[in-house]
C-alpha positions in Angstrom: -24.4 -10.5 33.7 -24.7 -9.6 36.7 -23.9 -5.9 38.1 -20.9 -6.5 41.3 -21.8 -2.8 42.6 -18.7 -3.0 45.3 -16.4 -3.7 42.3 -17.9 -0.5 40.2 -17.5 1.5 43.2 -14.2 0.7 43.6 -13.6 2.1 40.4 -14.4 5.1 41.3 -13.1 5.6 44.4 -8.9 4.9 43.1 -10.3 7.0 39.9 -11.3 9.4 41.2 -8.0 9.0 44.0 -6.3 9.7 41.1 -4.3 12.9 39.3 -6.5 11.4 35.7 -9.8 13.3 35.3 -10.8 13.0 32.1 -10.5 16.8 31.2 -6.8 15.5 31.0 -7.4 12.6 28.8 -6.1 11.9 25.9 -7.0 8.8 23.5 -5.1 7.5 21.3 -6.6 5.8 18.1 -3.5 3.9 16.0 -3.9 3.5 12.7 -1.2 2.0 11.0 0.2 -0.5 13.5 4.1 -0.6 11.1 5.7 1.1 9.1 4.7 3.9 10.6 3.5 3.9 13.0 0.8 6.0 13.3 -2.1 7.4 15.8 -4.6 10.4 15.9 -4.6 11.9 19.4 -8.5 12.5 19.9 -9.9 15.1 22.9 -13.1 14.1 23.5 -14.7 14.0 20.1 -11.7 16.4 18.8 -8.4 15.4 16.9 -5.9 17.3 17.7 -2.3 14.9 17.3 -1.2 13.2 15.2 1.4 10.7 16.0 4.0 8.9 13.2 7.2 7.0 13.6 8.7 6.6 9.6 12.3 5.9 8.5 14.0 6.8 12.3 12.1 9.3 12.9 9.3 10.0 15.7 6.8 13.1 15.2 4.4 14.4 17.3 2.2 17.2 15.8 -0.6 19.7 17.1 -2.9 20.3 14.7 -4.8 22.8 14.6 -8.0 22.3 12.4 -8.0 19.4 13.6 -6.7 17.4 9.9 -3.8 16.5 8.3 -4.0 19.2 5.3 -4.5 22.2 7.9 -1.4 24.3 9.7 0.1 21.9 12.9 3.2 22.4 15.3 5.8 20.1 15.3 5.6 19.5 19.8 8.2 16.1 19.6 10.5 16.0 16.6 12.9 12.8 17.8 15.4 11.1 15.1 16.4 7.0 15.9 20.3 6.0 15.2 17.7 3.4 13.5 17.2 5.0 10.5 14.5 2.8 8.9 12.5 2.2 12.5 9.6 1.8 11.4 8.0 0.8 15.2 8.9 0.3 17.8 11.3 -2.1 19.3 9.1 -2.8 22.5 5.8 -2.1 25.3 8.3 -0.3 27.6 9.6 2.1 24.6 6.5 2.5 23.5 5.3 3.5 26.2 7.2 6.0 27.0 7.4 7.8 23.6 3.6 8.0 23.4 3.4 9.1 27.2 5.8 11.8 26.2 3.7 12.9 22.5 0.1 12.7 25.2 2.1 15.2 27.8 3.6 17.2 24.8 -0.6 17.5 23.2 -2.5 18.7 26.6 -0.3 21.1 27.5 -0.5 23.0 24.0 -3.9 21.6 24.2 -4.4 24.1 27.7 -1.6 26.4 27.3 -4.1 27.3 23.3 -6.9 26.6 24.8 -6.3 29.0 28.5 -6.7 25.8 30.8 -3.8 25.1 33.0 
């Protein structure tokens, strides 16, 4: 594989000029695709959140102990009009709600860790 230095430079420049920094990235790991859709939310190597859509209820919890057995703070608590909903209807809906959850998780993380 040939290394294209120019494209790497452009990617790095684009990344540096965006509002996204490594410190602000919340990565989601999907653990179940449907019924319920659920994700672990990670900040670096640490699990900080759990997101689940089941029975028409979307929840996003900040995990204070890094697992489901410990204390948690509910950040998103949304009920859809479909009580049987266990997956997102489309990519637009999925992106909207997952971005909202990630934003809430990052805000809580920064608040608890005294970061602005």
